[in-house]
PQR file of N, CA, C, O and H, with PARSE charges and radii, in Angstrom:
ATOM      1  N   MET A   1      77.864 -30.228   0.602 -0.4000 1.5000
ATOM      2  CA  MET A   1      78.711 -29.400   1.453 -0.0000 2.0000
ATOM      3  C   MET A   1      79.189 -28.156   0.707  0.5500 1.7000
ATOM      4  O   MET A   1      79.495 -27.135   1.322 -0.5500 1.4000
ATOM      5  N   LYS A   2      79.251 -28.247  -0.610 -0.4000 1.5000
ATOM      6  CA  LYS A   2      79.733 -27.109  -1.386 -0.0000 2.0000
ATOM      7  C   LYS A   2      78.904 -25.851  -1.136  0.5500 1.7000
ATOM      8  O   LYS A   2      79.458 -24.759  -1.010 -0.5500 1.4000
ATOM      9  H   LYS A   2      79.002 -29.076  -1.111  0.4000 1.0000
ATOM     10  N   GLU A   3      77.580 -25.999  -1.063 -0.4000 1.5000
ATOM     11  CA  GLU A   3      76.724 -24.835  -0.846 -0.0000 2.0000
ATOM     12  C   GLU A   3      76.892 -24.233   0.546  0.5500 1.7000
ATOM     13  O   GLU A   3      76.534 -23.075   0.761 -0.5500 1.4000
ATOM     14  H   GLU A   3      77.131 -26.886  -1.166  0.4000 1.0000
ATOM     15  N   ALA A   4      77.425 -24.991   1.484 -0.4000 1.5000
ATOM     16  CA  ALA A   4      77.626 -24.494   2.850 -0.0000 2.0000
ATOM     17  C   ALA A   4      79.056 -24.021   3.091  0.5500 1.7000
ATOM     18  O   ALA A   4      79.391 -23.616   4.204 -0.5500 1.4000
ATOM     19  H   ALA A   4      77.716 -25.932   1.310  0.4000 1.0000
ATOM     20  N   ALA A   5      79.892 -24.068   2.075 -0.4000 1.5000
ATOM     21  CA  ALA A   5      81.299 -23.708   2.251 -0.0000 2.0000
ATOM     22  C   ALA A   5      81.472 -22.275   2.754  0.5500 1.7000
ATOM     23  O   ALA A   5      82.410 -21.992   3.499 -0.5500 1.4000
ATOM     24  H   ALA A   5      79.619 -24.398   1.171  0.4000 1.0000
ATOM     25  N   HIS A   6      80.585 -21.379   2.356 -0.4000 1.5000
ATOM     26  CA  HIS A   6      80.702 -19.984   2.803 -0.0000 2.0000
ATOM     27  C   HIS A   6      80.438 -19.829   4.299  0.5500 1.7000
ATOM     28  O   HIS A   6      80.766 -18.795   4.880 -0.5500 1.4000
ATOM     29  H   HIS A   6      79.823 -21.609   1.751  0.4000 1.0000
ATOM     30  N   LEU A   7      79.852 -20.842   4.925 -0.4000 1.5000
ATOM     31  CA  LEU A   7      79.569 -20.779   6.358 -0.0000 2.0000
ATOM     32  C   LEU A   7      80.766 -21.202   7.205  0.5500 1.7000
ATOM     33  O   LEU A   7      80.814 -20.928   8.404 -0.5500 1.4000
ATOM     34  H   LEU A   7      79.585 -21.682   4.453  0.4000 1.0000
ATOM     35  N   LEU A   8      81.727 -21.870   6.575 -0.4000 1.5000
ATOM     36  CA  LEU A   8      82.894 -22.346   7.305 -0.0000 2.0000
ATOM     37  C   LEU A   8      83.886 -21.207   7.486  0.5500 1.7000
ATOM     38  O   LEU A   8      84.212 -20.494   6.537 -0.5500 1.4000
ATOM     39  H   LEU A   8      81.688 -22.092   5.601  0.4000 1.0000
ATOM     40  N   LYS A   9      84.351 -21.048   8.694 -0.4000 1.5000
ATOM     41  CA  LYS A   9      85.330 -20.007   8.975 -0.0000 2.0000
ATOM     42  C   LYS A   9      86.416 -20.594   9.857  0.5500 1.7000
ATOM     43  O   LYS A   9      86.148 -21.396  10.752 -0.5500 1.4000
ATOM     44  H   LYS A   9      84.086 -21.627   9.465  0.4000 1.0000
ATOM     45  N   ARG A  10      87.626 -20.188   9.593 -0.4000 1.5000
ATOM     46  CA  ARG A  10      88.751 -20.661  10.390 -0.0000 2.0000
ATOM     47  C   ARG A  10      88.896 -19.774  11.626  0.5500 1.7000
ATOM     48  O   ARG A  10      88.927 -18.548  11.524 -0.5500 1.4000
ATOM     49  H   ARG A  10      87.844 -19.537   8.866  0.4000 1.0000
ATOM     50  N   ARG A  11      88.982 -20.393  12.756 -0.4000 1.5000
ATOM     51  CA  ARG A  11      89.194 -19.680  14.012 -0.0000 2.0000
ATOM     52  C   ARG A  11      90.451 -20.249  14.662  0.5500 1.7000
ATOM     53  O   ARG A  11      90.751 -21.434  14.518 -0.5500 1.4000
ATOM     54  H   ARG A  11      88.957 -21.389  12.839  0.4000 1.0000
ATOM     55  N   THR A  12      91.166 -19.417  15.363 -0.4000 1.5000
ATOM     56  CA  THR A  12      92.365 -19.880  16.044 -0.0000 2.0000
ATOM     57  C   THR A  12      92.052 -20.044  17.521  0.5500 1.7000
ATOM     58  O   THR A  12      92.100 -19.083  18.288 -0.5500 1.4000
ATOM     59  H   THR A  12      90.923 -18.454  15.480  0.4000 1.0000
ATOM     60  N   PHE A  13      91.733 -21.260  17.907 -0.4000 1.5000
ATOM     61  CA  PHE A  13      91.407 -21.549  19.297 -0.0000 2.0000
ATOM     62  C   PHE A  13      92.651 -21.540  20.171  0.5500 1.7000
ATOM     63  O   PHE A  13      92.584 -21.180  21.347 -0.5500 1.4000
ATOM     64  H   PHE A  13      91.694 -22.041  17.284  0.4000 1.0000
ATOM     65  N   VAL A  14      93.791 -21.934  19.600 -0.4000 1.5000
ATOM     66  CA  VAL A  14      95.019 -22.036  20.380 -0.0000 2.0000
ATOM     67  C   VAL A  14      95.451 -20.667  20.899  0.5500 1.7000
ATOM     68  O   VAL A  14      95.775 -20.522  22.078 -0.5500 1.4000
ATOM     69  H   VAL A  14      93.846 -22.226  18.645  0.4000 1.0000
ATOM     70  N   LYS A  15      95.455 -19.671  20.030 -0.4000 1.5000
ATOM     71  CA  LYS A  15      95.954 -18.351  20.414 -0.0000 2.0000
ATOM     72  C   LYS A  15      94.980 -17.573  21.281  0.5500 1.7000
ATOM     73  O   LYS A  15      95.387 -16.885  22.218 -0.5500 1.4000
ATOM     74  H   LYS A  15      95.192 -19.789  19.072  0.4000 1.0000
ATOM     75  N   ASN A  16      93.686 -17.680  20.968 -0.4000 1.5000
ATOM     76  CA  ASN A  16      92.716 -16.875  21.712 -0.0000 2.0000
ATOM     77  C   ASN A  16      91.349 -17.556  21.735  0.5500 1.7000
ATOM     78  O   ASN A  16      90.443 -17.144  21.011 -0.5500 1.4000
ATOM     79  H   ASN A  16      93.355 -18.238  20.207  0.4000 1.0000
ATOM     80  N   PRO A  17      91.190 -18.593  22.559 -0.5600 1.5000
ATOM     81  CA  PRO A  17      89.910 -19.302  22.600  0.2800 2.0000
ATOM     82  C   PRO A  17      88.745 -18.427  23.059  0.5500 1.7000
ATOM     83  O   PRO A  17      87.614 -18.633  22.618 -0.5500 1.4000
ATOM     84  N   ALA A  18      88.996 -17.465  23.927 -0.4000 1.5000
ATOM     85  CA  ALA A  18      87.913 -16.592  24.396 -0.0000 2.0000
ATOM     86  C   ALA A  18      87.373 -15.737  23.254  0.5500 1.7000
ATOM     87  O   ALA A  18      86.163 -15.529  23.155 -0.5500 1.4000
ATOM     88  H   ALA A  18      89.915 -17.298  24.285  0.4000 1.0000
ATOM     89  N   ASP A  19      88.256 -15.243  22.394 -0.4000 1.5000
ATOM     90  CA  ASP A  19      87.826 -14.439  21.252 -0.0000 2.0000
ATOM     91  C   ASP A  19      87.049 -15.294  20.251  0.5500 1.7000
ATOM     92  O   ASP A  19      86.041 -14.846  19.705 -0.5500 1.4000
ATOM     93  H   ASP A  19      89.238 -15.413  22.474  0.4000 1.0000
ATOM     94  N   ALA A  20      87.510 -16.513  20.010 -0.4000 1.5000
ATOM     95  CA  ALA A  20      86.796 -17.416  19.106 -0.0000 2.0000
ATOM     96  C   ALA A  20      85.407 -17.731  19.656  0.5500 1.7000
ATOM     97  O   ALA A  20      84.436 -17.766  18.900 -0.5500 1.4000
ATOM     98  H   ALA A  20      88.329 -16.877  20.454  0.4000 1.0000
ATOM     99  N   THR A  21      85.307 -17.955  20.944 -0.4000 1.5000
ATOM    100  CA  THR A  21      84.010 -18.222  21.578 -0.0000 2.0000
ATOM    101  C   THR A  21      83.072 -17.035  21.401  0.5500 1.7000
ATOM    102  O   THR A  21      81.901 -17.206  21.063 -0.5500 1.4000
ATOM    103  H   THR A  21      86.096 -17.926  21.558  0.4000 1.0000
ATOM    104  N   ARG A  22      83.586 -15.842  21.629 -0.4000 1.5000
ATOM    105  CA  ARG A  22      82.779 -14.631  21.474 -0.0000 2.0000
ATOM    106  C   ARG A  22      82.302 -14.466  20.032  0.5500 1.7000
ATOM    107  O   ARG A  22      81.141 -14.132  19.798 -0.5500 1.4000
ATOM    108  H   ARG A  22      84.538 -15.703  21.904  0.4000 1.0000
ATOM    109  N   GLN A  23      83.187 -14.697  19.072 -0.4000 1.5000
ATOM    110  CA  GLN A  23      82.815 -14.558  17.661 -0.0000 2.0000
ATOM    111  C   GLN A  23      81.734 -15.556  17.265  0.5500 1.7000
ATOM    112  O   GLN A  23      80.791 -15.204  16.557 -0.5500 1.4000
ATOM    113  H   GLN A  23      84.130 -14.968  19.262  0.4000 1.0000
ATOM    114  N   ILE A  24      81.868 -16.787  17.716 -0.4000 1.5000
ATOM    115  CA  ILE A  24      80.873 -17.818  17.400 -0.0000 2.0000
ATOM    116  C   ILE A  24      79.530 -17.467  18.034  0.5500 1.7000
ATOM    117  O   ILE A  24      78.495 -17.528  17.371 -0.5500 1.4000
ATOM    118  H   ILE A  24      82.635 -17.073  18.291  0.4000 1.0000
ATOM    119  N   ASN A  25      79.543 -17.103  19.305 -0.4000 1.5000
ATOM    120  CA  ASN A  25      78.294 -16.747  19.992 -0.0000 2.0000
ATOM    121  C   ASN A  25      77.639 -15.513  19.371  0.5500 1.7000
ATOM    122  O   ASN A  25      76.418 -15.469  19.222 -0.5500 1.4000
ATOM    123  H   ASN A  25      80.383 -17.054  19.844  0.4000 1.0000
ATOM    124  N   ASP A  26      78.444 -14.515  19.010 -0.4000 1.5000
ATOM    125  CA  ASP A  26      77.892 -13.314  18.374 -0.0000 2.0000
ATOM    126  C   ASP A  26      77.253 -13.652  17.033  0.5500 1.7000
ATOM    127  O   ASP A  26      76.173 -13.154  16.713 -0.5500 1.4000
ATOM    128  H   ASP A  26      79.436 -14.551  19.131  0.4000 1.0000
ATOM    129  N   SER A  27      77.912 -14.491  16.254 -0.4000 1.5000
ATOM    130  CA  SER A  27      77.375 -14.889  14.950 -0.0000 2.0000
ATOM    131  C   SER A  27      76.067 -15.654  15.110  0.5500 1.7000
ATOM    132  O   SER A  27      75.107 -15.410  14.379 -0.5500 1.4000
ATOM    133  H   SER A  27      78.789 -14.895  16.513  0.4000 1.0000
ATOM    134  N   LEU A  28      76.031 -16.571  16.057 -0.4000 1.5000
ATOM    135  CA  LEU A  28      74.816 -17.348  16.301 -0.0000 2.0000
ATOM    136  C   LEU A  28      73.672 -16.448  16.766  0.5500 1.7000
ATOM    137  O   LEU A  28      72.527 -16.619  16.348 -0.5500 1.4000
ATOM    138  H   LEU A  28      76.811 -16.769  16.650  0.4000 1.0000
ATOM    139  N   GLU A  29      73.990 -15.501  17.625 -0.4000 1.5000
ATOM    140  CA  GLU A  29      72.963 -14.566  18.101 -0.0000 2.0000
ATOM    141  C   GLU A  29      72.405 -13.740  16.937  0.5500 1.7000
ATOM    142  O   GLU A  29      71.195 -13.529  16.845 -0.5500 1.4000
ATOM    143  H   GLU A  29      74.920 -15.362  17.965  0.4000 1.0000
ATOM    144  N   ASP A  30      73.284 -13.279  16.058 -0.4000 1.5000
ATOM    145  CA  ASP A  30      72.831 -12.514  14.889 -0.0000 2.0000
ATOM    146  C   ASP A  30      71.942 -13.360  13.977  0.5500 1.7000
ATOM    147  O   ASP A  30      70.917 -12.885  13.490 -0.5500 1.4000
ATOM    148  H   ASP A  30      74.266 -13.451  16.133  0.4000 1.0000
ATOM    149  N   GLN A  31      72.338 -14.611  13.748 -0.4000 1.5000
ATOM    150  CA  GLN A  31      71.598 -15.483  12.838 -0.0000 2.0000
ATOM    151  C   GLN A  31      70.246 -15.910  13.394  0.5500 1.7000
ATOM    152  O   GLN A  31      69.327 -16.202  12.629 -0.5500 1.4000
ATOM    153  H   GLN A  31      73.171 -14.996  14.144  0.4000 1.0000
ATOM    154  N   THR A  32      70.116 -15.949  14.702 -0.4000 1.5000
ATOM    155  CA  THR A  32      68.852 -16.389  15.308 -0.0000 2.0000
ATOM    156  C   THR A  32      68.012 -15.210  15.789  0.5500 1.7000
ATOM    157  O   THR A  32      67.032 -15.387  16.514 -0.5500 1.4000
ATOM    158  H   THR A  32      70.863 -15.711  15.323  0.4000 1.0000
ATOM    159  N   ARG A  33      68.394 -14.039  15.390 -0.4000 1.5000
ATOM    160  CA  ARG A  33      67.686 -12.807  15.775 -0.0000 2.0000
ATOM    161  C   ARG A  33      67.484 -12.751  17.288  0.5500 1.7000
ATOM    162  O   ARG A  33      66.352 -12.745  17.771 -0.5500 1.4000
ATOM    163  H   ARG A  33      69.189 -13.895  14.802  0.4000 1.0000
ATOM    164  N   PRO A  34      68.584 -12.710  18.028 -0.5600 1.5000
ATOM    165  CA  PRO A  34      68.781 -12.807  19.465  0.2800 2.0000
ATOM    166  C   PRO A  34      67.995 -13.852  20.261  0.5500 1.7000
ATOM    167  O   PRO A  34      67.820 -13.691  21.469 -0.5500 1.4000
ATOM    168  N   ARG A  35      67.518 -14.919  19.611 -0.4000 1.5000
ATOM    169  CA  ARG A  35      66.827 -15.966  20.380 -0.0000 2.0000
ATOM    170  C   ARG A  35      67.807 -16.883  21.103  0.5500 1.7000
ATOM    171  O   ARG A  35      67.499 -17.414  22.171 -0.5500 1.4000
ATOM    172  H   ARG A  35      67.660 -15.050  18.630  0.4000 1.0000
ATOM    173  N   ILE A  36      68.977 -17.064  20.523 -0.4000 1.5000
ATOM    174  CA  ILE A  36      69.986 -17.923  21.149 -0.0000 2.0000
ATOM    175  C   ILE A  36      71.194 -17.059  21.470  0.5500 1.7000
ATOM    176  O   ILE A  36      71.812 -16.475  20.579 -0.5500 1.4000
ATOM    177  H   ILE A  36      69.227 -16.633  19.656  0.4000 1.0000
ATOM    178  N   ARG A  37      71.520 -16.987  22.750 -0.4000 1.5000
ATOM    179  CA  ARG A  37      72.654 -16.183  23.209 -0.0000 2.0000
ATOM    180  C   ARG A  37      73.592 -17.052  24.023  0.5500 1.7000
ATOM    181  O   ARG A  37      73.159 -17.874  24.831 -0.5500 1.4000
ATOM    182  H   ARG A  37      71.018 -17.462  23.473  0.4000 1.0000
ATOM    183  N   ASN A  38      74.871 -16.863  23.801 -0.4000 1.5000
ATOM    184  CA  ASN A  38      75.912 -17.533  24.592 -0.0000 2.0000
ATOM    185  C   ASN A  38      75.705 -19.041  24.672  0.5500 1.7000
ATOM    186  O   ASN A  38      75.709 -19.619  25.759 -0.5500 1.4000
ATOM    187  H   ASN A  38      75.224 -16.196  23.145  0.4000 1.0000
ATOM    188  N   LEU A  39      75.526 -19.668  23.526 -0.4000 1.5000
ATOM    189  CA  LEU A  39      75.360 -21.118  23.477 -0.0000 2.0000
ATOM    190  C   LEU A  39      76.620 -21.832  23.956  0.5500 1.7000
ATOM    191  O   LEU A  39      76.542 -22.853  24.639 -0.5500 1.4000
ATOM    192  H   LEU A  39      75.522 -19.199  22.643  0.4000 1.0000
ATOM    193  N   ILE A  40      77.765 -21.296  23.598 -0.4000 1.5000
ATOM    194  CA  ILE A  40      79.035 -21.913  23.987 -0.0000 2.0000
ATOM    195  C   ILE A  40      79.567 -21.189  25.220  0.5500 1.7000
ATOM    196  O   ILE A  40      79.834 -19.989  25.159 -0.5500 1.4000
ATOM    197  H   ILE A  40      77.829 -20.467  23.043  0.4000 1.0000
ATOM    198  N   PRO A  41      79.724 -21.895  26.337 -0.5600 1.5000
ATOM    199  CA  PRO A  41      80.250 -21.267  27.554  0.2800 2.0000
ATOM    200  C   PRO A  41      81.697 -20.806  27.360  0.5500 1.7000
ATOM    201  O   PRO A  41      82.420 -21.357  26.530 -0.5500 1.4000
ATOM    202  N   ASP A  42      82.107 -19.819  28.110 -0.4000 1.5000
ATOM    203  CA  ASP A  42      83.458 -19.262  27.994 -0.0000 2.0000
ATOM    204  C   ASP A  42      84.562 -20.295  28.149  0.5500 1.7000
ATOM    205  O   ASP A  42      85.620 -20.160  27.534 -0.5500 1.4000
ATOM    206  H   ASP A  42      81.520 -19.372  28.784  0.4000 1.0000
ATOM    207  N   VAL A  43      84.340 -21.306  28.945 -0.4000 1.5000
ATOM    208  CA  VAL A  43      85.393 -22.295  29.215 -0.0000 2.0000
ATOM    209  C   VAL A  43      85.312 -23.531  28.312  0.5500 1.7000
ATOM    210  O   VAL A  43      86.074 -24.478  28.502 -0.5500 1.4000
ATOM    211  H   VAL A  43      83.480 -21.415  29.444  0.4000 1.0000
ATOM    212  N   ALA A  44      84.405 -23.535  27.340 -0.4000 1.5000
ATOM    213  CA  ALA A  44      84.198 -24.733  26.516 -0.0000 2.0000
ATOM    214  C   ALA A  44      85.302 -24.950  25.481  0.5500 1.7000
ATOM    215  O   ALA A  44      85.625 -26.095  25.165 -0.5500 1.4000
ATOM    216  H   ALA A  44      83.786 -22.766  27.185  0.4000 1.0000
ATOM    217  N   LEU A  45      85.879 -23.888  24.956 -0.4000 1.5000
ATOM    218  CA  LEU A  45      86.906 -24.003  23.923 -0.0000 2.0000
ATOM    219  C   LEU A  45      88.271 -23.739  24.521  0.5500 1.7000
ATOM    220  O   LEU A  45      88.432 -22.896  25.403 -0.5500 1.4000
ATOM    221  H   LEU A  45      85.617 -22.958  25.213  0.4000 1.0000
ATOM    222  N   ASP A  46      89.259 -24.482  24.020 -0.4000 1.5000
ATOM    223  CA  ASP A  46      90.629 -24.256  24.462 -0.0000 2.0000
ATOM    224  C   ASP A  46      91.582 -24.575  23.317  0.5500 1.7000
ATOM    225  O   ASP A  46      91.147 -24.783  22.185 -0.5500 1.4000
ATOM    226  H   ASP A  46      89.128 -25.167  23.303  0.4000 1.0000
ATOM    227  N   GLY A  47      92.844 -24.613  23.599 -0.4000 1.5000
ATOM    228  CA  GLY A  47      93.852 -24.868  22.585 -0.0000 2.0000
ATOM    229  C   GLY A  47      93.769 -26.233  21.941  0.5500 1.7000
ATOM    230  O   GLY A  47      94.378 -26.454  20.894 -0.5500 1.4000
ATOM    231  H   GLY A  47      93.198 -24.444  24.518  0.4000 1.0000
ATOM    232  N   LEU A  48      93.036 -27.150  22.533 -0.4000 1.5000
ATOM    233  CA  LEU A  48      92.874 -28.486  21.959 -0.0000 2.0000
ATOM    234  C   LEU A  48      91.662 -28.585  21.037  0.5500 1.7000
ATOM    235  O   LEU A  48      91.482 -29.605  20.372 -0.5500 1.4000
ATOM    236  H   LEU A  48      92.542 -26.970  23.384  0.4000 1.0000
ATOM    237  N   THR A  49      90.832 -27.553  20.985 -0.4000 1.5000
ATOM    238  CA  THR A  49      89.631 -27.558  20.152 -0.0000 2.0000
ATOM    239  C   THR A  49      90.022 -27.541  18.682  0.5500 1.7000
ATOM    240  O   THR A  49      90.824 -26.712  18.252 -0.5500 1.4000
ATOM    241  H   THR A  49      90.978 -26.724  21.526  0.4000 1.0000
ATOM    242  N   LYS A  50      89.451 -28.461  17.918 -0.4000 1.5000
ATOM    243  CA  LYS A  50      89.737 -28.550  16.485 -0.0000 2.0000
ATOM    244  C   LYS A  50      88.561 -28.128  15.623  0.5500 1.7000
ATOM    245  O   LYS A  50      88.754 -27.594  14.531 -0.5500 1.4000
ATOM    246  H   LYS A  50      88.800 -29.134  18.267  0.4000 1.0000
ATOM    247  N   LEU A  51      87.338 -28.362  16.102 -0.4000 1.5000
ATOM    248  CA  LEU A  51      86.170 -28.083  15.283 -0.0000 2.0000
ATOM    249  C   LEU A  51      84.970 -27.776  16.165  0.5500 1.7000
ATOM    250  O   LEU A  51      84.750 -28.431  17.183 -0.5500 1.4000
ATOM    251  H   LEU A  51      87.182 -28.796  16.990  0.4000 1.0000
ATOM    252  N   VAL A  52      84.203 -26.780  15.764 -0.4000 1.5000
ATOM    253  CA  VAL A  52      82.935 -26.464  16.417 -0.0000 2.0000
ATOM    254  C   VAL A  52      81.897 -26.445  15.313  0.5500 1.7000
ATOM    255  O   VAL A  52      82.073 -25.767  14.301 -0.5500 1.4000
ATOM    256  H   VAL A  52      84.382 -26.248  14.937  0.4000 1.0000
ATOM    257  N   GLY A  53      80.819 -27.184  15.501 -0.4000 1.5000
ATOM    258  CA  GLY A  53      79.801 -27.246  14.464 -0.0000 2.0000
ATOM    259  C   GLY A  53      78.407 -27.146  15.046  0.5500 1.7000
ATOM    260  O   GLY A  53      78.200 -27.270  16.253 -0.5500 1.4000
ATOM    261  H   GLY A  53      80.676 -27.735  16.324  0.4000 1.0000
ATOM    262  N   CYS A  54      77.467 -26.919  14.161 -0.4000 1.5000
ATOM    263  CA  CYS A  54      76.082 -26.793  14.570 -0.0000 2.0000
ATOM    264  C   CYS A  54      75.196 -27.318  13.458  0.5500 1.7000
ATOM    265  O   CYS A  54      75.416 -27.001  12.290 -0.5500 1.4000
ATOM    266  H   CYS A  54      77.636 -26.818  13.181  0.4000 1.0000
ATOM    267  N   GLU A  55      74.224 -28.096  13.795 -0.4000 1.5000
ATOM    268  CA  GLU A  55      73.248 -28.586  12.827 -0.0000 2.0000
ATOM    269  C   GLU A  55      72.187 -27.514  12.669  0.5500 1.7000
ATOM    270  O   GLU A  55      71.353 -27.323  13.555 -0.5500 1.4000
ATOM    271  H   GLU A  55      74.045 -28.354  14.744  0.4000 1.0000
ATOM    272  N   ARG A  56      72.213 -26.821  11.556 -0.4000 1.5000
ATOM    273  CA  ARG A  56      71.307 -25.694  11.331 -0.0000 2.0000
ATOM    274  C   ARG A  56      69.846 -26.102  11.458  0.5500 1.7000
ATOM    275  O   ARG A  56      69.045 -25.335  11.992 -0.5500 1.4000
ATOM    276  H   ARG A  56      72.890 -26.975  10.836  0.4000 1.0000
ATOM    277  N   ASP A  57      69.479 -27.282  10.984 -0.4000 1.5000
ATOM    278  CA  ASP A  57      68.081 -27.705  11.014 -0.0000 2.0000
ATOM    279  C   ASP A  57      67.531 -27.834  12.429  0.5500 1.7000
ATOM    280  O   ASP A  57      66.317 -27.789  12.627 -0.5500 1.4000
ATOM    281  H   ASP A  57      70.129 -27.905  10.550  0.4000 1.0000
ATOM    282  N   LEU A  58      68.408 -27.995  13.413 -0.4000 1.5000
ATOM    283  CA  LEU A  58      67.941 -28.070  14.793 -0.0000 2.0000
ATOM    284  C   LEU A  58      67.342 -26.750  15.246  0.5500 1.7000
ATOM    285  O   LEU A  58      66.459 -26.727  16.104 -0.5500 1.4000
ATOM    286  H   LEU A  58      69.394 -28.032  13.253  0.4000 1.0000
ATOM    287  N   PHE A  59      67.818 -25.650  14.673 -0.4000 1.5000
ATOM    288  CA  PHE A  59      67.378 -24.325  15.088 -0.0000 2.0000
ATOM    289  C   PHE A  59      66.438 -23.674  14.087  0.5500 1.7000
ATOM    290  O   PHE A  59      65.787 -22.678  14.403 -0.5500 1.4000
ATOM    291  H   PHE A  59      68.535 -25.669  13.976  0.4000 1.0000
ATOM    292  N   HIS A  60      66.364 -24.221  12.895 -0.4000 1.5000
ATOM    293  CA  HIS A  60      65.579 -23.597  11.827 -0.0000 2.0000
ATOM    294  C   HIS A  60      64.136 -24.086  11.856  0.5500 1.7000
ATOM    295  O   HIS A  60      63.872 -25.288  11.828 -0.5500 1.4000
ATOM    296  H   HIS A  60      66.893 -25.029  12.639  0.4000 1.0000
ATOM    297  N   GLN A  61      63.236 -23.163  11.910 -0.4000 1.5000
ATOM    298  CA  GLN A  61      61.814 -23.497  11.834 -0.0000 2.0000
ATOM    299  C   GLN A  61      61.242 -22.780  10.628  0.5500 1.7000
ATOM    300  O   GLN A  61      61.360 -21.560  10.514 -0.5500 1.4000
ATOM    301  H   GLN A  61      63.451 -22.186  11.933  0.4000 1.0000
ATOM    302  N   GLY A  62      60.638 -23.512   9.749 -0.4000 1.5000
ATOM    303  CA  GLY A  62      60.083 -22.826   8.608 -0.0000 2.0000
ATOM    304  C   GLY A  62      59.811 -23.687   7.510  0.5500 1.7000
ATOM    305  O   GLY A  62      59.334 -23.231   6.471 -0.5500 1.4000
ATOM    306  H   GLY A  62      60.543 -24.503   9.841  0.4000 1.0000
TER
END
């Protein structure tokens, strides 16, 4: 997990879940070279959200 620590980012879902959703989707789109867009729907995150994760190997081909 130490090598992946730079990938972890703190987001404040309670204050602005829509902004956190946008940031996550934008980051994912950048990392997948626009193949994956808007993976997380606008209504998926809310003030009760504690963690959002993704298994990189599911999307990585190579």
